[in-house]
Each structure stands twice: as structure tokens, then as C-alpha cells.
N, C-alpha and C positions, 0 to 999 in steps of 0.2 A: 345695492348692498344694504342689508338690514342694519338697524341701529345696534351699536356696540357700547352704548353709553354706560351700561352697568359693568362692563369688563374693565379691569385695570389697564393703564396705558401701556403702550408697546415699549419694552426696554430698548435703550439705544445700543446695548451690547449684544443684542440677539443675533445669533447666527442663522441665516435663512436655511430652511430645510424643506424645500418644495416636495421632495419625494415622500415626506410624511404628511405635510399639509394636504397633499392630493388625496391620501388615504382617509384623512379626517373629513375632507369635503365629501367624499363618497359615503363615508360612514354615517354622517348626520342625515342622509336621505332615508335611513332606517331608524328604528325606535331607540337603539341603545349603542353607544360607543364607549368603550372602556380603555383608558390609558393607565397601565399598571407598571410601576417601576420603583426602584429604591430611591431613597433621598438623594437629591442632586442629579437625577437622571434627565432632567429637562422637560418634565411633564407639563408644568405650568407655562414655561416659555413656548413650548410647541403649541399649546392650545391658544395662547395669546396671538402668536403669529397667524394661526389659522383664522381666529376671530377678526383680526384687523386686516387681513389681506385676501380673504376668500369670500365669495358670495354665499350668504347664509340663507337657509330655506324659510326663515321667519325671524321675528324679534328675538334677541339674545338676552337672557337673564343669567348673570354670573353670581354664584354664591361661594364665598370662601368659608369652608367649615373649620371646626376646631378639632378635627381628627377624632381620636377615640374619646375625647372629653365632650363631644357634642351632646347637647341636651335638647329634648323635643321642644321645650318651651322657648328655646332660642332658635332652633333650626327652622321651624315652620314659619314664624314671622319673617325670618330672613328670606326664605323662598318667596313668600307672598310679596314682600317689599321689593325684591329684585324684579319680579314679574310686573308689578305695577309701574316700577321705574322704567321698564322696557316698553311700556305702553300697552300691556295686556290688561284688560278690564277684569280684575278678580276682586272679590269682596275682602274687606279687612277682616282679620280673624277676630272672633268674639272670645273674650277672656274665659267665659264659662263653658265654652265648647270642649267636648272631649276630643282626643286626637282622632279617632275614627270618623267622627262627624266633621272635623275640620278638613280631613283628607277628602271625604266625600263631597263636601262643598267646593273645595278647590278643583276636584275633578269635574264637577258640574259646570263651573265657570269656564274651565279650559275647553270643555266639550262644546259649550255655547259659543266660545270664541271661534271654533271651527278651523282656523288656519294653523299651520305648523308653528310651534313655539320651541325655541332651543333653550334648554336649561343646563348650565354647566355647574357641577358640584365639585369644587376643588378640595382636595384632602378629605375625601368622603370615606370615613372608616368606622361606621357603626358596627356594633357587635351583631353577629348572626342572630336573627329572631327578635331583635330589638324593635320597639315601636317605630323608630325612624326607618329602619330597613324594611319593615313590613309596609309602612305607609308609602314609601317610594315605589316598592314593588307593585302596590295596588294602583298607583297612578299609571305605571307602565302598562299594567294589565287592562285598565279601563280606558286608556286614551290612545289606542293605536291610530297612527296617522296624524295625530296632533302633537303629542309630546315627543321631542327629540332630545333625549337625555345624553349628556356627555359627562362621564365620571372620571376624575383623576384621583388615583389612590396608590398607596404603597403595597397594598395587597388586594386580592380579588374581593370586590364588594359583594355583600350577601344579597344579590339580586337575581338568584336562580339563573346564572349564566348558562348552565347546561341546557336549559330549555331553548334559549336563544340560539345556541350553537346548533341544536338539532334542526331548527327552522331557518337557519342562516339569517337571523334578525339581530345579531350582535356583531359589531366590529371590534377587534381587540388589537391594541398595540402594546407590546410588552417590552421587557428589559432589552432583549436582543434587538428589537426593532428600533428602540430609542438610542442604541449605541451609535456614536458618531462614526462616519466613514472617513477615509483619508481626505477627501475634498473638504468636508466640514471641519475636520481637524485643522487643515491648512488655513481655512478662513478664520477660525478661532485664534490661532497663533498670530495671524496677521493683525488682528485687533490689538495685540500687545507689541506690535512692531518686530515680530520674530520671523525670520526667514531662514529655514533650514532645508536640507535636501529631502527628496521624497522618501528615501529609506529611513531617515530620522523621524519623519512624520509617521510613517507606518509603524516604526518601533514604539513610538510613544502611544499610538492608538492601541497597539496590541498590549502594551504593559498596563494600560488603564481599562482594557476591555471596552474602549469607546465611551467610558463613563464621563458625562459632561462635567460634573463637578471636579473630578480628578484631572481632566484636561485643563480646566480653568485654573485650578490651583497650581498645576505644573507650569502653565504659561506665566502666571504671576511670579513664580520662583525663577523661571528662565529669564525674565526681564532683568533680574539682578545678577545674572551670571555672564561672565565673559565668554564662556565656552558652552553654549546651550546643547551642542551635540554630546559632549561628555556628560552633561547633566542627565540627558535622556538615557544614556547608556547605564547610569547608576540609579535611575529613578525607580522607586518601588513603593509599596504601601507603608514602609517604615519612614517615609518622608514626614517631617514634623507636621507640616500643614495638613497633609492627608490624614495622618494618624489622629491628630487633635480633632479634626472635623468628624471623623467616623466614630471615635470614642464618645464624643459629646452627643452627636446626633443619633447614634444607633446603640452602641454597646452599653452605655451607662443607663439607657432607658429600659433595659431588659430586666425582668425579674431574675432572682438568683439562679433558679433551676435552668432557665433558658440561657443565661450568661455562661453557666458552667458547661452546658451542652455545646454552645458555640465555640468555646475555647478548647475543649477536649477534642472535638471533631475537626479542628482547624489543621491538624497534622495530615488530614486526608485530602487528596485531590478530588475525590468523589465519595459521597456517603449515601447509605440507605438506612432504613430504620433499624435493621438487625445489627449492622455495624456500629451505628450510633449507640445502641444499648451496650454492645461489647466494650466500647471505649468509655462511656460515661456512666454506666450503671443503670439499673432499672428505673430509679427515680427520675434521673435526668432524661433518660430515654423516652419517658412518657410525654415529654414536651416536643418530641420530634415532629409529630403531625402538625401541631400548632406552629412550630418553627417554619416549616416549609409553606404553610398556608399564609403566614403573616409577614414573612421576611422575603422580599423580592430580590435580595442579594443572593438567594439560593435559586438556581435555575435548573429545571428538570432536564435530564439528558436521556431519559427513557428507562423503562423497566424498573421504576422505583428508585432510580439513582438521581442524585442532585450534585451540582457543581457550584461551589461558592465563587462569587465575583472575585477576580484576581486581587484587586486593591483591598477589599474587605478581608480576604483570606490572609494577606500579608500583615494587616493590622492585628488580626486575631492571633496569628503566630507570634508576633512581636509581644503582644500582651501576655501570652502563655509563657514565653521565655522569661519575661520580667517577673511575673507573678508566681509561677510554678516551675522554675528551671529544672528541678529534679524529676518532674513528671514527663518531660518531653521524650526521653529515650524509652521509658517503659510504655508510653502510648504507642510509639512506633513499633515496638516489639509485639504488643497486643494486636495492633492492626495487621502486622505481618502474619501472625499466627492465624487470624481469622481469614485473611485473604488467601493464604496458602491452602487452608482446608477447603476453600471454595473454588479452587482451581485458578485463581488469579495470580499466577506465579510472578510475572514481571512486577506487578504492584507490590507483592509481598517482598521481593528482593529489594525493591526501591526503599521500602520502609526499614528493612534490616540495615541497609547501607546508611540511611539517615541516622540510625541508632548506633552506627559504628560497629555493628556486630558481624564482622566478616566471617567468623567461624560458623555462625548459624546460616549465613547466606550460602556458604560453600556446602554445608550439609543439605540445605534445601534443594539447591541446584543439582547436586549429585544424586540425591535420593529420588528426585523427579526425572532423572535421566535427561536433564535439560542442558548438558554441557554443549550440545550442538548449537543452542541458541546463543551461547557466549561466543562460539567460534564463527558465527555467521552462516551456519548451514541451513537456516530456515528463514522464511520471510519474517517471522516474529523474532525480534531481537530483545534480549534482556537489556536493562537500562545502561545507557552510555557511561554512567558513573562508575561502572565496573572497571572499564579500561582507563578512565581519567583519574580515578582516585584510589586505585588499588595500591596498598602499601608495598614497598619494595621487599620487605621482610615480614613474615607472619610467624608467630610462635608455632613451632612444629608439634602441636598437640595431637592433631588428628589428620587423616589423609584428605578429607574433603576440601578444606580451605586451601591446602597445598595444590590439589588438583585444579581448583579455581584459579589459583595464582599461575599455574602452568598454562591454562587456557588463555588467560589475559596476556601472559608473556607472548604466547603464539600470535595473538591478535596484534600485539605491538611489534611483531617481527623480531622479537628478542629470543632467538632460538637457543642461545646458551642458557638464558634464564628458564626457558621452557624445559630444556633437558635437565637442568639442575633440580627443578621442582618435581619432575617425573621420577628422577632417581630417589629423591627424598620420600616421595610417596611410596615407592617400592619398599623402602626400609620400614615405613610406618605400617604398611599393609602386612608385613611379615609378623608384626606384633599383634595383629587382630586374628583371633581364633574362634571366638564364640558366636559371631553373627555372620552366617554364610550369605544371607541376602545383602547385607551391607557390603561385604567384601566383593560380591558379584557386581554390585552397582559401581563401586569404586574401580574395579578392574575394567569394567566397560567404559567408564569415563576416561580412564588411562589409555585404553586402546583407541578410542575415538580421537583423542588429542594426537596420538602418534600417527594414526591414519591420515588425518588432515595435514599434519606437518610433513609427512614423508611421501605422499602419493605422487607429487610432482618431482620429487628430488631423488628418492630411492625406492623404486617400485618393489624391489625384493623385500626390503624391511617393511614397507607398507602392507605387503601381503601377509607377512608374519603378524602384524598388528591386527589385520582383518581376521586372521585365524583366532587370535586372542579374543577379539570382540565376539565372534561366534561362540567361543567356549563360554564366555561370561553370559551371553544371552541364553544359553541352554539352562542356566540356573535361575532365570527370572521368569515371571508369568508372561505368557504370550500377549495378554491384554496390554501390559506395560509397553511392549515394543510397538503395538499397533498405534499408539498415540505419538510415536516418534519416528515417522517415516524417513527422516533425514539420516538416522543411524543405519537403517536398512539400505538406503540408497548409497551411502558411502561404502558400506561393507560389500554390497553386491557389485558396485562399480570396480572396486579394487580386485575382488575375487574374479570377476569376469575378465578383466585385463590380464590377470595371471593365467587363467585357463586358455585364453587366446594365444598367449605366448608359448604355452606348453603344447598347443596343437589340439586341445579338447574343444573343437569348434562348436559342437552342439551344446556342451555345458556352458561355454562362454556366451553363446547366444541367449540361453535361458537366464543366466546371471545378469547380463547387460540389459536385457529387456526388462527384467524385474527391477533393476536399478533405475532404469529410465522412468518407469511408472512411479516408483517411490519418490524419485527426485521431483517429478511433477506434482505429487501430492504435497511434498515438503516445500514447494516453491523455490527450489534450488536450481536456478538457471544454469550455473556453471557445471554442476554435476550432470544435469540433463544434456547439456551440450557435449560433454566429454563422453557420455554413454553413446550418444548418436555417432560421434566420430569413431569410437571403437567398433560399433556395429558396422559402420561403413567400411572400416578396414577389414573386418571379418568377411563382408560381402565381396570385397575386392579380391581377397585371397581365394575365395571360392570361384572367382571368375564371373560374378554377377555384377558387372560394372554399372549397369543402369540403376540397379538398386543402391549401389554404393554412391552414385552421383546424387540420387534423390536424398539420401541420408545426410550427405555433406551439405546439401542445400538447406535442409532443415536446421542443421547445427549452426549455420552462419546467418540465420535470419532472426530479426527481432521477434519476440522480446528476449530471446536468449542473448546473454552478454557476449561481447567480443573479448579477445584476449588482451589484457592490459600489460602483460609481460610474457617472456618466453616460457612456454609450458610444453611438456611432451605431447600433449594432445594436438598442439599446433603442428608438430612434425607428422603425426598420424594423418591429420587433415591433408597436408600437402602431398604425402605419399599416396593417399587415395586419389587425389586429383591427378597425380602423375599416371597412375594406372588408367584412369578414365581417359586421359588425353591419348595414351597409347591405343586404347580401344577405338578411339576416333581417328587413328592414323595421324596423330600430331606429335611425333617424337620430339620436335623442338620445344613445344610447350611443356611436354613431360619433363624435359631436362630443366626448364625454368623452375618447375615445381620442386624438382630434386635439389636445386640450389637452395631453395628456401628450407627444405628439410635439413640440409647440412648446417645452415645458419643456426637453427634451433639446437641441433645435436652437438654443435661445438661447445655450447654452454651447459647442456643437459644431456650427457652421453647416455645412449640406450642401445645396447648391443643388438637387441631384436630388431628395432626400427632401422638400425644401420644395415643389418643384413637384408632386410626387405628392400631398403633403398638401393643396395648394390644389385639385387636381383632385378629391380625395375630398370636400373641403368643398363644392365646387360640386355634386357629385352629391348630397350630403346635403340641400342646399337644394332641388334638383329633386325628390328623393324626398319631402321634406316638403310640396311643393306637390301631391303626388299625381299628378304627370305631367300637370297641366292645361295646361302650355305645349305648343304644337303640335310644336315640335322642340327640346326642351331640350338634347339632346346637342350640338348645334352651339354653343349658348351656353356650355355647360360646357367644351368642349374648345378653343374659339376662342382663349382667352387663355393657354393653356398653353404654356410654353417648353420642354417636354420634347423630347428628340431625336425626329425624325420616325420612326425605326424603332420607338421605344417607343410613340409615338402610334398607329402603325399596328396595334400589338398590343393597345393598351388601348382603342381606340374600340369595337370589337365588345363588349368586356366592359362598357363603360359603357352602350352602347345596350341590351344585354340586361338590365342591372340596371334602367334607367329604364323599359324596356318592361314588366318585371314590376311595377314600382311603378304604372305607368299602368293595367295590367289589374286590379291590386289595388284601385285607387281606383274604377274603373268597376264592379267586382264589388260593392264595398261600397255603391254608390249605386243599382244596378239593382233590388234587391228592393222599394224604395219605389215606383219607376215601375211595376213589375209589378203591385203591389197596386192602384195607381190604375186601370190598364187592366182588371184583373179586375172592378172595380166597375162598369165600363161594359159589359163583355162576359162576363157570368157564364156564359152557356151555352157560348160558344166556347172559353173557357179554363178548364181544371180549377182547382180551389181550390189556393191556395199551401200549402206545408208549414206544419205547426203551429209549428215552431221555425226560427229564422233560422240560416243557415250562418255559421260563424265565418270569419274572414279566411283561416286556414290551410286550412279545408275547401274554400273557394272556389278556392284555389290548386290543390288536389288535383283538384277537379272540372274546372277549366280544362284541366289536363294529361290528364285522363281523356278529354276530348273530342278531344284530339290523338292518341289511340290509343297513348299511352305506356304501357309496362309499369310494374308496381309498382316494380321496381328502378330504372328510368329516372326515375320521379317522385322517388324517394328521393334519387337522385344530384343531380338538378337543384335540389331544395329543401333539400339538406343535412340530410336527415332519415334515420333508420334505416328499414329496410323494415318492421319491426314497427309503427313509428309511422305510416307511410303506411297500412298495413292498418287500424289503429285509426281513422284519419280516414275511410277508405272505408266502414267499417261504420257510422260515425256519419252519413255522407252518405246511405247507403242507408236508414237508419232514418228520417231526417228527410224524405227524398223518398218514403218508403213504397214502395221498390222492393227487388229482390233481386239484380239483375244490373247490370253496367257499362252495357250498351246501354240498358237501361231508365232508368238514372240520367241518362245523357246526353239521352235523349229527353224525360224529365220536366223536366230543367233548361231545355231549349230551349222547352218549352211555357210554363214560368214566366218565360221571357226572362232566365234567369240566365246564359245563354251567348250 
């Protein structure tokens, strides 16, 4: 290991961080390694651990700089002295030498040395274009393979980092890299004799963003507490030790314009240049570029946006409340206005709630047709503060906040409160006459809340709400609706369900298919699932049982949600499964599904589904009789109170199902009769096959005689093509034939057909 005599000694309190010292060890194999992080991030501690525990590529010279106050006349003698102390033969600086000549002489000496030399510059913060910055850049440029520079700084050093990034000659460790993980946090707490559960460690690490100084200060405070877990639950940037440290080390060192910019933008979770100007004004906004360049507490999150370190943001907000308490709410309102104009609705609503402006929050949500985001109809949800902090009573000044209150009440399962606010909204809307667009948006929100509330409880009233929604939508621009597929999905799902129950099967199919697509775009799994189930019921009523089975399979597979409580769509699902089991000649299983249907309908009555269930139960009885009744279809359908259009569609399906059952019954009985005949006419009739055909093989044989293709047989019997081929091979073997025509002829000889 190379000498580290010029480096400070290794602190006893240091927390080992091998994951980062590994990166440093790899980085110093190249010309430049940069460690950038805010005050207290652990930059120096990390570099010391690396210097004392890892093999270095050459002698180490450590220089502790004076930050922004560094002067050339002090800096270069320090560098040369550290190199000489590390055993590198470089010339003493000559007092009369100009800085360029001094740098050139130092470069020549290092080049003559030939072997790698590691130079650490701690707290290196020269101004861009300064003689120090240009001199160090010159050394890097002229000493490839010799100088291994390690820079520790609070901001990016002015060393043309972009060039190094293009050629992969720079290694960077930044604030996010320096953040402690849970293992390191546990080790730090252990140094203070603190042992807490893993979830408490994770909570503390999240609250501090892994900031080393914040964790150390928290540990020191926890030493004095009897209940460290409770301390962690309440710990934030307004902790006295944290606040004092950051105010003294960071905030008080900022010029007035920069300080004002930091305080006014502290109300934001993320900030960009334009929003900074909106909140702080043109003068302060001019400092934004310098702020993000020089303050590593601000981390880039992409596309020109920055996030402030959690602890520092807490301190800034505390200072803003203390110094300018009357400015907090107006800043939130200005932020909300800008964010709303730029399409960031959730952030805008969050700021309006922080300002206590529920009236404007309601207006914004209703105007943007976003009531579905409150009700949970989309993947994107509006802030949880809506449901947690919504006041019980709002002044009834305008309909929009009342509609918001109704939606929040619905989310809280407070149906009386929801209905009460909807009634109040009706009265307020009656007083609005001058703004048709506003009225249409309010009526649409009103209808959406009712649809969501009623679709599982009162389908008839839900369909009336869907009609109201369609009426309101006709008064709004089509482009507005395109941005809210959840409204279309809910409306079409309810309309399609109504059309199905009225017997308009083609219209129902179109509506439910449209609702299914819109629900997929909106990310609403529950609506998508329910549309699939309704489409499956539609297919079953048409007698397309294979398609119905496939649709129910899709409806019950992840990522679509399962049913958390009794819903009518559950009854529809079990009804479809009952139909499918009957088509498979499994009346017992069909009755089990019907039992599940009744369990749902006992709590959520539905006349249509009850009638369909009665029809299926009658079919099950007929199937169990084996089709022995001469005309069971008439008996089954006669008592049904289903609408005539539905009956017209369902009767052929019932007849086909019963006809299949009758043929199955006959096929099962015929082999015994054939055997009796063969005993009387041994010469006339060839001997019967050695093995009896199974029920499914008889089904296949029956369709073979009808000249159906393998694919058609598979579709009619709800089997795969390969399964049909397997049955055919078995039939050929048992009948001792090799071709279709021979199988049919042989079956007729045996009176199996």
C-alpha cells in the first residue's frame, strides 16, 4: 500500500462503506474522480476510509482547501508541499514565478517522475475560469497516466467534467451515491448504543434521505431518549440540532437573492426554472441556475426539474413560516395556478389543499373533469389529503366544492353524506344560468359520482345517471373527454349492461367492448373485469359457451382485481360458469355455481340475473333427465319472465344444449341394444368393438357423421383441436378402422348412429 502520511488520520467513529470505497479504488485507476455532495454528506470520511484501507496506485498527497476563499498564492504551495511530503520529487515554488510558469514547472516535474501520483483536493471550490481552476485543468490535460486527481466538493468542480464523461475518464459519486443504506444506518446507530427494529432504521433513513450528518445528529438525540422509536416517528428537519446545523452551515452563508429563492421555492416538492421565477420573481429567479449548480442539496430528477433534500427542505419551510408566515398560503396558490396551467393537476390540488383553499380545489377538479381521479376510477389518484382532511361541512357557495365533498364522502363509504351533497349541488346548479360550459362540467361530475355509487347497488338508477352523463358530454368538447377514458369506460359499462338486460344484444356488445377498451386505457381493472363478465354473459345467452368460458377466464386472471365484497358481476360470473358446465354435461357442477349466484343475489337482488338463474336451473334439470322428455325446451322456457328479445336469443341456445344432452343419453343407451340385436343376427351384423366408446368419443363420432371438420368439432364441443384428434384416434382404434368414412360406416353397422 502506498504511503498516506499526508492524509488526516482515520476517525474512530467512521462507518465502513466498502460498496463506495470499491468504486473509489476503481476510479483512481483513471485520471479524475469527483465526489460531490452537500455539507455533512460524508465526502471526507469516505475518502479517508479509502486512503487508509485500499491499495493506492501511487503516493498520496492530500490537500485541504479553503473552499471558495482559496487563493492561488496559498493553493499551489500547499499542493507542492503535500507532493514533496508524499515523497514525490518536485521543485520548490519560486516566489517570482507567475502562476502559468509554476503550473508548467510542476507538470514537468510530475512528468519526469513518471509513476502515478494521487492528489486529493478536499473542499475544492474555485470559481469557474479562475486561475486555480485553469491550472488544475492544465495539469490533468498534460499528465495523462501520471496524475490521479480526487476532488471532494459541494458542487461540480470547474474541471470540464463533460469532456471526461464523453471519454469515460471521470468517475463520479454524488449525493444519491453517498446516501447511507439501511445496513450503514444500523452500524451508525450501533456506535451510539442504539438498537431498534429494521422498520425503524428504514424510516429514519428515509426521513433523512440517508444524509450522514442528519443520521449522526439523530443518533446523538436518540441517545438521550427513552423511546427512540417514537423519536424517529416524529423526527424531521425542524429538529433543533438539524435546523441549527443547516441554517449555520448553509442558509446563512447564502447571498440575499439566493436565500429568498431557497425560501420561496421551499413550498414545492420539485422545482424548475420557470416555476422558480413564478414564485420568487424575476430578480430572484435569475439565481436559479447558480443555485442548482452550487447547491448539492438540490438533486436533478430529469427534464429540468430538481428535488430538494428532505431535511434541508424541512428547514427551509420552517424558516419561511417563522420569517414570512403570511407568504405561505399565497405561494401555494401561485404554485397551484402555474402547475394547473401546465397540466400537473395532482400537484396543483396538493398546493391548494396546503393553502386551505377547498373551494378552488373543487373548481379545478370539476373543471378538468377529474372527479374520477378522486373516486379511484383511474391509475392516477389525486392526493390522499383529499379524503383525510376534507372538512365535514363546506360553505355552500358554489357547486364544485360540494361535488368534491360528495366524491370524498363516496370514497369514505359515507353514502348519506354523498347523497346529501349531491342534493345540495342540485339546488346550487339551479341558480347557475349564465355559464353553460360550467354547468355541463358540474352535471357530468354529478352523474359520474352517481354512476360509481349506484352501479353495483341499483342498476336502474345507475343507467339513468349514465344517460345524464351522456347528455352532459354532448355539451362539452370531444377533446376533453378523450383525456378522461375512465368516464367513457364507466358510462359504456353501465349502458351496455342495460342494453343486455333489454335484449339489445348487438348494441350491448358494442357498448361493453368500448367500455372494455376505455377501462384498459384508464387503468381501471375493476371496470375491465366487469365488462369482460358482462360480455361472457352475452356470449352464454347466445349459446357461444366456449367464448363465454374464455372471457370469464380473462376476467379472473391477474392483473385484474378479484372481488373484495359481494357485487352483481360476481353473480354474472357464476351464471356464465353454470352455463358452461351444462355445455360440458356437468349439471352437478352447474348447480354448485347456481348456489354461489343465489348467495350474491340474496344481498344484492337483481331480477334479470335471477330469471337467468332460474332458466339455467331448469336446463340443469332437463339435462339430468337425459333429454327423456319429448319437448323439454318448452317446459324450461315457459315460466321465464325474461324480456322477449332476450328469450328470442336464448331459446336456440337452450334447444341446442338440450339436443346435445338428448343425443348423449341416446348414444349411451344404444350399445346395449346393438349387442342384443347382434345375438339374434350374428351373420348380418359384424361383431361389436372390443371396447365401449366413452361419452366424449360418442360426441365426436356423432359430429363426424355430420361431415364436420376437426376444427368445427372442437369449436362445438369446446375442446382443443389436439384433444379432438386424440378422441378420433381412440374411436378409430376401438372400431378397428383407419378413415373417417370407415368409422361412420362401422358405427352405423353397430347402430351407434
